[in-house]
Residue, then its C-alpha position, 0 to 999 in steps of 0.5 A: m504852260g503851268q497853267w496847261r500843266r496844272a489844267c491837266c494834273i485836275a483831270w487826272n486826279q479826276v481821274q483817279r477818284l472816278a476810278v477809285s470810286a468806281r471801283r468801290a461801287p457806292g451809290i449815286a451822290m456822296t453823303g453830304s454833297r451837294p449837287l453839281s452845276i451843268g457847268e461842273l458837269e460839263a468841265g468834268f466831261s474827259a474825266y468822266c468818258q476817261a473813267l468809263r473806258r477804263l472802265v470797259a477797258e476792265g472788262r466791268s460789266l454794264e450793270r456796274i458801271e451803272r453804279t458809277l458816278c462817272w455814269h451818273h454825271l454823264s447821265a446828267l448831262h445827257s438829259s440835261l443837253p442832249q443835243r451836247y453830249r451823248s448818251p452813257q448808254d450809245l459813249y459805253a457801245r462805243y468803245l466796247r466797239a472800239l475795244k474789241a476792233e482793237q482785240p486781233a481776231d483768234 
């Protein structure tokens, strides 16, 4: 139980950091940091998807979302392992459709 709780806390902290960095809309990479390995990107995949889903739910434009770290990391995963990971454009379209389907028709 302790390991599962720790993993959830780590994932939640990653989502929070990505959401904060998305609000600030910094450049693609943080200065002074090394690029993430594919293994590190894969470990954070669910957090990147949650951050993207949150940005879509907030009503952010695609142009603004494309400048976020989560978009960059999802792009890197897709370009490295395209059979395993969907493109961020596809994920954005799926999340947008799901959000519109949840909203009641006026």
